[in-house]
mmCIF file of the N, C-alpha and C atoms, coordinates in Angstrom:
data_MODEL
# 
_entry.id   MODEL 
# 
loop_
_atom_site.group_PDB 
_atom_site.id 
_atom_site.type_symbol 
_atom_site.label_atom_id 
_atom_site.label_alt_id 
_atom_site.label_comp_id 
_atom_site.label_asym_id 
_atom_site.label_entity_id 
_atom_site.label_seq_id 
_atom_site.pdbx_PDB_ins_code 
_atom_site.Cartn_x 
_atom_site.Cartn_y 
_atom_site.Cartn_z 
_atom_site.occupancy 
_atom_site.B_iso_or_equiv 
_atom_site.pdbx_formal_charge 
_atom_site.auth_seq_id 
_atom_site.auth_comp_id 
_atom_site.auth_asym_id 
_atom_site.auth_atom_id 
_atom_site.pdbx_PDB_model_num 
ATOM 1   N N  . UNK A 1 1  ? -21.360 94.675  -84.911 1.00 0.00 ? 1  UNK A N  1 
ATOM 2   C CA . UNK A 1 1  ? -22.279 93.614  -84.594 1.00 0.00 ? 1  UNK A CA 1 
ATOM 3   C C  . UNK A 1 1  ? -22.220 93.322  -83.090 1.00 0.00 ? 1  UNK A C  1 
ATOM 4   N N  . UNK A 1 2  ? -23.323 92.988  -82.527 1.00 0.00 ? 2  UNK A N  1 
ATOM 5   C CA . UNK A 1 2  ? -23.395 92.643  -81.117 1.00 0.00 ? 2  UNK A CA 1 
ATOM 6   C C  . UNK A 1 2  ? -24.102 91.303  -80.973 1.00 0.00 ? 2  UNK A C  1 
ATOM 7   N N  . UNK A 1 3  ? -24.104 90.804  -79.746 1.00 0.00 ? 3  UNK A N  1 
ATOM 8   C CA . UNK A 1 3  ? -24.793 89.540  -79.485 1.00 0.00 ? 3  UNK A CA 1 
ATOM 9   C C  . UNK A 1 3  ? -23.843 88.364  -79.431 1.00 0.00 ? 3  UNK A C  1 
ATOM 10  N N  . UNK A 1 4  ? -24.422 87.179  -79.471 1.00 0.00 ? 4  UNK A N  1 
ATOM 11  C CA . UNK A 1 4  ? -23.645 85.939  -79.380 1.00 0.00 ? 4  UNK A CA 1 
ATOM 12  C C  . UNK A 1 4  ? -22.656 85.847  -80.549 1.00 0.00 ? 4  UNK A C  1 
ATOM 13  N N  . UNK A 1 5  ? -21.434 85.430  -80.250 1.00 0.00 ? 5  UNK A N  1 
ATOM 14  C CA . UNK A 1 5  ? -20.375 85.246  -81.246 1.00 0.00 ? 5  UNK A CA 1 
ATOM 15  C C  . UNK A 1 5  ? -19.989 86.524  -81.982 1.00 0.00 ? 5  UNK A C  1 
ATOM 16  N N  . UNK A 1 6  ? -20.166 87.669  -81.354 1.00 0.00 ? 6  UNK A N  1 
ATOM 17  C CA . UNK A 1 6  ? -19.753 88.930  -81.949 1.00 0.00 ? 6  UNK A CA 1 
ATOM 18  C C  . UNK A 1 6  ? -18.407 89.345  -81.356 1.00 0.00 ? 6  UNK A C  1 
ATOM 19  N N  . UNK A 1 7  ? -17.821 90.369  -81.915 1.00 0.00 ? 7  UNK A N  1 
ATOM 20  C CA . UNK A 1 7  ? -16.580 90.914  -81.374 1.00 0.00 ? 7  UNK A CA 1 
ATOM 21  C C  . UNK A 1 7  ? -16.801 91.374  -79.935 1.00 0.00 ? 7  UNK A C  1 
ATOM 22  N N  . UNK A 1 8  ? -17.958 91.967  -79.676 1.00 0.00 ? 8  UNK A N  1 
ATOM 23  C CA . UNK A 1 8  ? -18.303 92.445  -78.339 1.00 0.00 ? 8  UNK A CA 1 
ATOM 24  C C  . UNK A 1 8  ? -18.352 91.297  -77.327 1.00 0.00 ? 8  UNK A C  1 
ATOM 25  N N  . UNK A 1 9  ? -19.010 90.211  -77.665 1.00 0.00 ? 9  UNK A N  1 
ATOM 26  C CA . UNK A 1 9  ? -19.122 89.083  -76.727 1.00 0.00 ? 9  UNK A CA 1 
ATOM 27  C C  . UNK A 1 9  ? -17.789 88.353  -76.574 1.00 0.00 ? 9  UNK A C  1 
ATOM 28  N N  . UNK A 1 10 ? -17.006 88.309  -77.649 1.00 0.00 ? 10 UNK A N  1 
ATOM 29  C CA . UNK A 1 10 ? -15.691 87.671  -77.579 1.00 0.00 ? 10 UNK A CA 1 
ATOM 30  C C  . UNK A 1 10 ? -14.774 88.432  -76.621 1.00 0.00 ? 10 UNK A C  1 
ATOM 31  N N  . UNK A 1 11 ? -14.778 89.752  -76.722 1.00 0.00 ? 11 UNK A N  1 
ATOM 32  C CA . UNK A 1 11 ? -13.952 90.567  -75.835 1.00 0.00 ? 11 UNK A CA 1 
ATOM 33  C C  . UNK A 1 11 ? -14.396 90.390  -74.385 1.00 0.00 ? 11 UNK A C  1 
ATOM 34  N N  . UNK A 1 12 ? -15.704 90.386  -74.140 1.00 0.00 ? 12 UNK A N  1 
ATOM 35  C CA . UNK A 1 12 ? -16.224 90.197  -72.778 1.00 0.00 ? 12 UNK A CA 1 
ATOM 36  C C  . UNK A 1 12 ? -15.813 88.836  -72.224 1.00 0.00 ? 12 UNK A C  1 
ATOM 37  N N  . UNK A 1 13 ? -15.864 87.809  -73.054 1.00 0.00 ? 13 UNK A N  1 
ATOM 38  C CA . UNK A 1 13 ? -15.465 86.468  -72.614 1.00 0.00 ? 13 UNK A CA 1 
ATOM 39  C C  . UNK A 1 13 ? -13.976 86.401  -72.286 1.00 0.00 ? 13 UNK A C  1 
ATOM 40  N N  . UNK A 1 14 ? -13.143 87.080  -73.077 1.00 0.00 ? 14 UNK A N  1 
ATOM 41  C CA . UNK A 1 14 ? -11.709 87.080  -72.822 1.00 0.00 ? 14 UNK A CA 1 
ATOM 42  C C  . UNK A 1 14 ? -11.366 87.826  -71.536 1.00 0.00 ? 14 UNK A C  1 
ATOM 43  N N  . UNK A 1 15 ? -12.085 88.900  -71.258 1.00 0.00 ? 15 UNK A N  1 
ATOM 44  C CA . UNK A 1 15 ? -11.874 89.644  -70.012 1.00 0.00 ? 15 UNK A CA 1 
ATOM 45  C C  . UNK A 1 15 ? -12.279 88.786  -68.817 1.00 0.00 ? 15 UNK A C  1 
ATOM 46  N N  . UNK A 1 16 ? -13.400 88.088  -68.923 1.00 0.00 ? 16 UNK A N  1 
ATOM 47  C CA . UNK A 1 16 ? -13.841 87.185  -67.849 1.00 0.00 ? 16 UNK A CA 1 
ATOM 48  C C  . UNK A 1 16 ? -12.805 86.090  -67.601 1.00 0.00 ? 16 UNK A C  1 
ATOM 49  N N  . UNK A 1 17 ? -12.265 85.520  -68.675 1.00 0.00 ? 17 UNK A N  1 
ATOM 50  C CA . UNK A 1 17 ? -11.249 84.474  -68.540 1.00 0.00 ? 17 UNK A CA 1 
ATOM 51  C C  . UNK A 1 17 ? -9.999  85.023  -67.863 1.00 0.00 ? 17 UNK A C  1 
ATOM 52  N N  . UNK A 1 18 ? -9.563  86.208  -68.247 1.00 0.00 ? 18 UNK A N  1 
ATOM 53  C CA . UNK A 1 18 ? -8.370  86.812  -67.636 1.00 0.00 ? 18 UNK A CA 1 
ATOM 54  C C  . UNK A 1 18 ? -8.588  87.025  -66.143 1.00 0.00 ? 18 UNK A C  1 
ATOM 55  N N  . UNK A 1 19 ? -9.747  87.529  -65.768 1.00 0.00 ? 19 UNK A N  1 
ATOM 56  C CA . UNK A 1 19 ? -10.039 87.749  -64.346 1.00 0.00 ? 19 UNK A CA 1 
ATOM 57  C C  . UNK A 1 19 ? -10.095 86.424  -63.590 1.00 0.00 ? 19 UNK A C  1 
ATOM 58  N N  . UNK A 1 20 ? -10.636 85.400  -64.223 1.00 0.00 ? 20 UNK A N  1 
ATOM 59  C CA . UNK A 1 20 ? -10.696 84.079  -63.587 1.00 0.00 ? 20 UNK A CA 1 
ATOM 60  C C  . UNK A 1 20 ? -9.288  83.522  -63.381 1.00 0.00 ? 20 UNK A C  1 
ATOM 61  N N  . UNK A 1 21 ? -8.440  83.618  -64.390 1.00 0.00 ? 21 UNK A N  1 
ATOM 62  C CA . UNK A 1 21 ? -7.069  83.126  -64.273 1.00 0.00 ? 21 UNK A CA 1 
ATOM 63  C C  . UNK A 1 21 ? -6.344  83.854  -63.153 1.00 0.00 ? 21 UNK A C  1 
ATOM 64  N N  . UNK A 1 22 ? -6.514  85.166  -63.064 1.00 0.00 ? 22 UNK A N  1 
ATOM 65  C CA . UNK A 1 22 ? -5.815  85.961  -62.055 1.00 0.00 ? 22 UNK A CA 1 
ATOM 66  C C  . UNK A 1 22 ? -6.390  85.754  -60.661 1.00 0.00 ? 22 UNK A C  1 
ATOM 67  N N  . UNK A 1 23 ? -7.674  85.508  -60.576 1.00 0.00 ? 23 UNK A N  1 
ATOM 68  C CA . UNK A 1 23 ? -8.271  85.269  -59.259 1.00 0.00 ? 23 UNK A CA 1 
ATOM 69  C C  . UNK A 1 23 ? -7.756  83.970  -58.650 1.00 0.00 ? 23 UNK A C  1 
ATOM 70  N N  . UNK A 1 24 ? -7.391  83.005  -59.481 1.00 0.00 ? 24 UNK A N  1 
ATOM 71  C CA . UNK A 1 24 ? -6.798  81.759  -58.988 1.00 0.00 ? 24 UNK A CA 1 
ATOM 72  C C  . UNK A 1 24 ? -5.415  81.995  -58.380 1.00 0.00 ? 24 UNK A C  1 
ATOM 73  N N  . UNK A 1 25 ? -4.824  83.147  -58.703 1.00 0.00 ? 25 UNK A N  1 
ATOM 74  C CA . UNK A 1 25 ? -3.521  83.517  -58.137 1.00 0.00 ? 25 UNK A CA 1 
ATOM 75  C C  . UNK A 1 25 ? -3.698  84.424  -56.924 1.00 0.00 ? 25 UNK A C  1 
ATOM 76  N N  . UNK A 1 26 ? -4.944  84.565  -56.472 1.00 0.00 ? 26 UNK A N  1 
ATOM 77  C CA . UNK A 1 26 ? -5.287  85.424  -55.330 1.00 0.00 ? 26 UNK A CA 1 
ATOM 78  C C  . UNK A 1 26 ? -4.932  86.885  -55.574 1.00 0.00 ? 26 UNK A C  1 
ATOM 79  N N  . UNK A 1 27 ? -5.043  87.315  -56.811 1.00 0.00 ? 27 UNK A N  1 
ATOM 80  C CA . UNK A 1 27 ? -4.831  88.723  -57.150 1.00 0.00 ? 27 UNK A CA 1 
ATOM 81  C C  . UNK A 1 27 ? -6.186  89.405  -57.187 1.00 0.00 ? 27 UNK A C  1 
ATOM 82  N N  . UNK A 1 28 ? -6.236  90.615  -56.694 1.00 0.00 ? 28 UNK A N  1 
ATOM 83  C CA . UNK A 1 28 ? -7.505  91.346  -56.725 1.00 0.00 ? 28 UNK A CA 1 
ATOM 84  C C  . UNK A 1 28 ? -7.340  92.607  -57.549 1.00 0.00 ? 28 UNK A C  1 
ATOM 85  N N  . UNK A 1 29 ? -8.406  92.948  -58.239 1.00 0.00 ? 29 UNK A N  1 
ATOM 86  C CA . UNK A 1 29 ? -8.443  94.129  -59.078 1.00 0.00 ? 29 UNK A CA 1 
ATOM 87  C C  . UNK A 1 29 ? -9.864  94.668  -59.058 1.00 0.00 ? 29 UNK A C  1 
ATOM 88  N N  . UNK A 1 30 ? -10.065 95.920  -59.452 1.00 0.00 ? 30 UNK A N  1 
ATOM 89  C CA . UNK A 1 30 ? -11.420 96.468  -59.460 1.00 0.00 ? 30 UNK A CA 1 
ATOM 90  C C  . UNK A 1 30 ? -12.341 95.633  -60.354 1.00 0.00 ? 30 UNK A C  1 
ATOM 91  N N  . UNK A 1 31 ? -13.558 95.425  -59.889 1.00 0.00 ? 31 UNK A N  1 
ATOM 92  C CA . UNK A 1 31 ? -14.525 94.645  -60.656 1.00 0.00 ? 31 UNK A CA 1 
ATOM 93  C C  . UNK A 1 31 ? -14.762 95.249  -62.034 1.00 0.00 ? 31 UNK A C  1 
ATOM 94  N N  . UNK A 1 32 ? -14.696 96.569  -62.117 1.00 0.00 ? 32 UNK A N  1 
ATOM 95  C CA . UNK A 1 32 ? -14.967 97.259  -63.380 1.00 0.00 ? 32 UNK A CA 1 
ATOM 96  C C  . UNK A 1 32 ? -13.761 97.307  -64.321 1.00 0.00 ? 32 UNK A C  1 
ATOM 97  N N  . UNK A 1 33 ? -12.613 96.811  -63.889 1.00 0.00 ? 33 UNK A N  1 
ATOM 98  C CA . UNK A 1 33 ? -11.410 96.907  -64.714 1.00 0.00 ? 33 UNK A CA 1 
ATOM 99  C C  . UNK A 1 33 ? -11.491 96.010  -65.946 1.00 0.00 ? 33 UNK A C  1 
ATOM 100 N N  . UNK A 1 34 ? -10.839 96.490  -66.986 1.00 0.00 ? 34 UNK A N  1 
ATOM 101 C CA . UNK A 1 34 ? -10.699 95.723  -68.226 1.00 0.00 ? 34 UNK A CA 1 
ATOM 102 C C  . UNK A 1 34 ? -9.306  95.110  -68.202 1.00 0.00 ? 34 UNK A C  1 
ATOM 103 N N  . UNK A 1 35 ? -9.250  93.785  -68.271 1.00 0.00 ? 35 UNK A N  1 
ATOM 104 C CA . UNK A 1 35 ? -7.968  93.090  -68.200 1.00 0.00 ? 35 UNK A CA 1 
ATOM 105 C C  . UNK A 1 35 ? -7.778  92.274  -69.460 1.00 0.00 ? 35 UNK A C  1 
ATOM 106 N N  . UNK A 1 36 ? -6.632  92.478  -70.100 1.00 0.00 ? 36 UNK A N  1 
ATOM 107 C CA . UNK A 1 36 ? -6.291  91.706  -71.285 1.00 0.00 ? 36 UNK A CA 1 
ATOM 108 C C  . UNK A 1 36 ? -4.963  91.003  -71.046 1.00 0.00 ? 36 UNK A C  1 
ATOM 109 N N  . UNK A 1 37 ? -4.887  89.749  -71.443 1.00 0.00 ? 37 UNK A N  1 
ATOM 110 C CA . UNK A 1 37 ? -3.657  88.968  -71.353 1.00 0.00 ? 37 UNK A CA 1 
ATOM 111 C C  . UNK A 1 37 ? -3.227  88.655  -72.776 1.00 0.00 ? 37 UNK A C  1 
ATOM 112 N N  . UNK A 1 38 ? -2.022  89.056  -73.131 1.00 0.00 ? 38 UNK A N  1 
ATOM 113 C CA . UNK A 1 38 ? -1.514  88.826  -74.474 1.00 0.00 ? 38 UNK A CA 1 
ATOM 114 C C  . UNK A 1 38 ? -1.423  87.321  -74.739 1.00 0.00 ? 38 UNK A C  1 
ATOM 115 N N  . UNK A 1 39 ? -2.141  86.817  -75.737 1.00 0.00 ? 39 UNK A N  1 
ATOM 116 C CA . UNK A 1 39 ? -2.130  85.378  -76.000 1.00 0.00 ? 39 UNK A CA 1 
ATOM 117 C C  . UNK A 1 39 ? -0.789  84.870  -76.545 1.00 0.00 ? 39 UNK A C  1 
ATOM 118 N N  . UNK A 1 40 ? 0.021   85.754  -77.093 1.00 0.00 ? 40 UNK A N  1 
ATOM 119 C CA . UNK A 1 40 ? 1.330   85.335  -77.578 1.00 0.00 ? 40 UNK A CA 1 
ATOM 120 C C  . UNK A 1 40 ? 2.329   85.200  -76.431 1.00 0.00 ? 40 UNK A C  1 
ATOM 121 N N  . UNK A 1 41 ? 2.206   86.083  -75.445 1.00 0.00 ? 41 UNK A N  1 
ATOM 122 C CA . UNK A 1 41 ? 3.085   86.033  -74.282 1.00 0.00 ? 41 UNK A CA 1 
ATOM 123 C C  . UNK A 1 41 ? 2.662   84.958  -73.294 1.00 0.00 ? 41 UNK A C  1 
ATOM 124 N N  . UNK A 1 42 ? 1.355   84.837  -73.087 1.00 0.00 ? 42 UNK A N  1 
ATOM 125 C CA . UNK A 1 42 ? 0.807   83.915  -72.090 1.00 0.00 ? 42 UNK A CA 1 
ATOM 126 C C  . UNK A 1 42 ? -0.369  83.144  -72.684 1.00 0.00 ? 42 UNK A C  1 
ATOM 127 N N  . UNK A 1 43 ? -0.100  82.114  -73.457 1.00 0.00 ? 43 UNK A N  1 
ATOM 128 C CA . UNK A 1 43 ? -1.178  81.377  -74.120 1.00 0.00 ? 43 UNK A CA 1 
ATOM 129 C C  . UNK A 1 43 ? -2.022  80.500  -73.194 1.00 0.00 ? 43 UNK A C  1 
ATOM 130 N N  . UNK A 1 44 ? -1.550  80.244  -71.986 1.00 0.00 ? 44 UNK A N  1 
ATOM 131 C CA . UNK A 1 44 ? -2.320  79.373  -71.093 1.00 0.00 ? 44 UNK A CA 1 
ATOM 132 C C  . UNK A 1 44 ? -2.285  79.902  -69.659 1.00 0.00 ? 44 UNK A C  1 
ATOM 133 N N  . UNK A 1 45 ? -3.158  79.357  -68.854 1.00 0.00 ? 45 UNK A N  1 
ATOM 134 C CA . UNK A 1 45 ? -3.235  79.717  -67.436 1.00 0.00 ? 45 UNK A CA 1 
ATOM 135 C C  . UNK A 1 45 ? -1.904  79.422  -66.731 1.00 0.00 ? 45 UNK A C  1 
ATOM 136 N N  . UNK A 1 46 ? -1.260  78.346  -67.093 1.00 0.00 ? 46 UNK A N  1 
ATOM 137 C CA . UNK A 1 46 ? 0.028   77.973  -66.489 1.00 0.00 ? 46 UNK A CA 1 
ATOM 138 C C  . UNK A 1 46 ? 1.095   79.017  -66.799 1.00 0.00 ? 46 UNK A C  1 
ATOM 139 N N  . UNK A 1 47 ? 1.077   79.543  -68.013 1.00 0.00 ? 47 UNK A N  1 
ATOM 140 C CA . UNK A 1 47 ? 2.044   80.589  -68.369 1.00 0.00 ? 47 UNK A CA 1 
ATOM 141 C C  . UNK A 1 47 ? 1.851   81.833  -67.509 1.00 0.00 ? 47 UNK A C  1 
ATOM 142 N N  . UNK A 1 48 ? 0.601   82.177  -67.230 1.00 0.00 ? 48 UNK A N  1 
ATOM 143 C CA . UNK A 1 48 ? 0.311   83.327  -66.368 1.00 0.00 ? 48 UNK A CA 1 
ATOM 144 C C  . UNK A 1 48 ? 0.770   83.035  -64.946 1.00 0.00 ? 48 UNK A C  1 
ATOM 145 N N  . UNK A 1 49 ? 0.553   81.821  -64.480 1.00 0.00 ? 49 UNK A N  1 
ATOM 146 C CA . UNK A 1 49 ? 0.967   81.447  -63.116 1.00 0.00 ? 49 UNK A CA 1 
ATOM 147 C C  . UNK A 1 49 ? 2.477   81.565  -62.942 1.00 0.00 ? 49 UNK A C  1 
ATOM 148 N N  . UNK A 1 50 ? 3.231   81.329  -63.985 1.00 0.00 ? 50 UNK A N  1 
ATOM 149 C CA . UNK A 1 50 ? 4.695   81.373  -63.917 1.00 0.00 ? 50 UNK A CA 1 
ATOM 150 C C  . UNK A 1 50 ? 5.271   82.762  -64.218 1.00 0.00 ? 50 UNK A C  1 
ATOM 151 N N  . UNK A 1 51 ? 4.412   83.701  -64.538 1.00 0.00 ? 51 UNK A N  1 
ATOM 152 C CA . UNK A 1 51 ? 4.868   85.040  -64.926 1.00 0.00 ? 51 UNK A CA 1 
ATOM 153 C C  . UNK A 1 51 ? 5.174   85.895  -63.702 1.00 0.00 ? 51 UNK A C  1 
ATOM 154 N N  . UNK A 1 52 ? 6.079   86.848  -63.882 1.00 0.00 ? 52 UNK A N  1 
ATOM 155 C CA . UNK A 1 52 ? 6.368   87.851  -62.853 1.00 0.00 ? 52 UNK A CA 1 
ATOM 156 C C  . UNK A 1 52 ? 5.385   89.003  -63.069 1.00 0.00 ? 52 UNK A C  1 
ATOM 157 N N  . UNK A 1 53 ? 4.394   89.107  -62.202 1.00 0.00 ? 53 UNK A N  1 
ATOM 158 C CA . UNK A 1 53 ? 3.345   90.105  -62.355 1.00 0.00 ? 53 UNK A CA 1 
ATOM 159 C C  . UNK A 1 53 ? 3.455   91.224  -61.320 1.00 0.00 ? 53 UNK A C  1 
ATOM 160 N N  . UNK A 1 54 ? 4.605   91.331  -60.673 1.00 0.00 ? 54 UNK A N  1 
ATOM 161 C CA . UNK A 1 54 ? 4.788   92.323  -59.605 1.00 0.00 ? 54 UNK A CA 1 
ATOM 162 C C  . UNK A 1 54 ? 4.792   93.757  -60.106 1.00 0.00 ? 54 UNK A C  1 
ATOM 163 N N  . UNK A 1 55 ? 5.089   93.981  -61.355 1.00 0.00 ? 55 UNK A N  1 
ATOM 164 C CA . UNK A 1 55 ? 5.190   95.339  -61.892 1.00 0.00 ? 55 UNK A CA 1 
ATOM 165 C C  . UNK A 1 55 ? 3.833   95.926  -62.295 1.00 0.00 ? 55 UNK A C  1 
ATOM 166 N N  . UNK A 1 56 ? 2.772   95.171  -62.171 1.00 0.00 ? 56 UNK A N  1 
ATOM 167 C CA . UNK A 1 56 ? 1.457   95.602  -62.647 1.00 0.00 ? 56 UNK A CA 1 
ATOM 168 C C  . UNK A 1 56 ? 0.710   96.370  -61.561 1.00 0.00 ? 56 UNK A C  1 
ATOM 169 N N  . UNK A 1 57 ? 0.081   97.458  -61.967 1.00 0.00 ? 57 UNK A N  1 
ATOM 170 C CA . UNK A 1 57 ? -0.753  98.254  -61.064 1.00 0.00 ? 57 UNK A CA 1 
ATOM 171 C C  . UNK A 1 57 ? -2.157  97.643  -61.055 1.00 0.00 ? 57 UNK A C  1 
ATOM 172 N N  . UNK A 1 58 ? -2.456  96.867  -60.047 1.00 0.00 ? 58 UNK A N  1 
ATOM 173 C CA . UNK A 1 58 ? -3.717  96.127  -59.971 1.00 0.00 ? 58 UNK A CA 1 
ATOM 174 C C  . UNK A 1 58 ? -4.908  97.014  -59.646 1.00 0.00 ? 58 UNK A C  1 
ATOM 175 N N  . UNK A 1 59 ? -4.689  98.276  -59.336 1.00 0.00 ? 59 UNK A N  1 
ATOM 176 C CA . UNK A 1 59 ? -5.781  99.207  -59.059 1.00 0.00 ? 59 UNK A CA 1 
ATOM 177 C C  . UNK A 1 59 ? -6.223  99.964  -60.311 1.00 0.00 ? 59 UNK A C  1 
ATOM 178 N N  . UNK A 1 60 ? -5.578  99.718  -61.415 1.00 0.00 ? 60 UNK A N  1 
ATOM 179 C CA . UNK A 1 60 ? -5.884  100.416 -62.662 1.00 0.00 ? 60 UNK A CA 1 
ATOM 180 C C  . UNK A 1 60 ? -7.202  99.934  -63.268 1.00 0.00 ? 60 UNK A C  1 
ATOM 181 N N  . UNK A 1 61 ? -7.821  100.791 -64.064 1.00 0.00 ? 61 UNK A N  1 
ATOM 182 C CA . UNK A 1 61 ? -9.056  100.418 -64.762 1.00 0.00 ? 61 UNK A CA 1 
ATOM 183 C C  . UNK A 1 61 ? -8.773  99.625  -66.033 1.00 0.00 ? 61 UNK A C  1 
ATOM 184 N N  . UNK A 1 62 ? -7.572  99.774  -66.568 1.00 0.00 ? 62 UNK A N  1 
ATOM 185 C CA . UNK A 1 62 ? -7.163  99.072  -67.791 1.00 0.00 ? 62 UNK A CA 1 
ATOM 186 C C  . UNK A 1 62 ? -5.840  98.377  -67.510 1.00 0.00 ? 62 UNK A C  1 
ATOM 187 N N  . UNK A 1 63 ? -5.839  97.055  -67.598 1.00 0.00 ? 63 UNK A N  1 
ATOM 188 C CA . UNK A 1 63 ? -4.634  96.285  -67.322 1.00 0.00 ? 63 UNK A CA 1 
ATOM 189 C C  . UNK A 1 63 ? -4.337  95.412  -68.530 1.00 0.00 ? 63 UNK A C  1 
ATOM 190 N N  . UNK A 1 64 ? -3.118  95.532  -69.038 1.00 0.00 ? 64 UNK A N  1 
ATOM 191 C CA . UNK A 1 64 ? -2.684  94.705  -70.184 1.00 0.00 ? 64 UNK A CA 1 
ATOM 192 C C  . UNK A 1 64 ? -1.457  93.933  -69.723 1.00 0.00 ? 64 UNK A C  1 
ATOM 193 N N  . UNK A 1 65 ? -1.508  92.626  -69.812 1.00 0.00 ? 65 UNK A N  1 
ATOM 194 C CA . UNK A 1 65 ? -0.418  91.781  -69.344 1.00 0.00 ? 65 UNK A CA 1 
ATOM 195 C C  . UNK A 1 65 ? 0.275   91.157  -70.556 1.00 0.00 ? 65 UNK A C  1 
ATOM 196 N N  . UNK A 1 66 ? 1.536   91.506  -70.713 1.00 0.00 ? 66 UNK A N  1 
ATOM 197 C CA . UNK A 1 66 ? 2.350   90.972  -71.807 1.00 0.00 ? 66 UNK A CA 1 
ATOM 198 C C  . UNK A 1 66 ? 3.807   90.969  -71.354 1.00 0.00 ? 66 UNK A C  1 
ATOM 199 N N  . UNK A 1 67 ? 4.612   90.183  -72.029 1.00 0.00 ? 67 UNK A N  1 
ATOM 200 C CA . UNK A 1 67 ? 6.035   90.199  -71.711 1.00 0.00 ? 67 UNK A CA 1 
ATOM 201 C C  . UNK A 1 67 ? 6.621   91.493  -72.233 1.00 0.00 ? 67 UNK A C  1 
ATOM 202 N N  . UNK A 1 68 ? 7.579   92.014  -71.481 1.00 0.00 ? 68 UNK A N  1 
ATOM 203 C CA . UNK A 1 68 ? 8.207   93.290  -71.898 1.00 0.00 ? 68 UNK A CA 1 
ATOM 204 C C  . UNK A 1 68 ? 9.244   93.058  -72.948 1.00 0.00 ? 68 UNK A C  1 
# 
């Protein structure tokens, strides 16, 4: 299914939110990259702000942020 309230739109919204949260930390990544933040590891923007994100390759096309 596609369109409003579909799996497709939900995923797009979550990627936009992840990029917004990371942009507030002055992190840059390719515009075309897919970024996912594990909701169990980082349920809020504050949790992401307090995370150690130095190990992440910000030039990658696929970025998944979770606790190791």
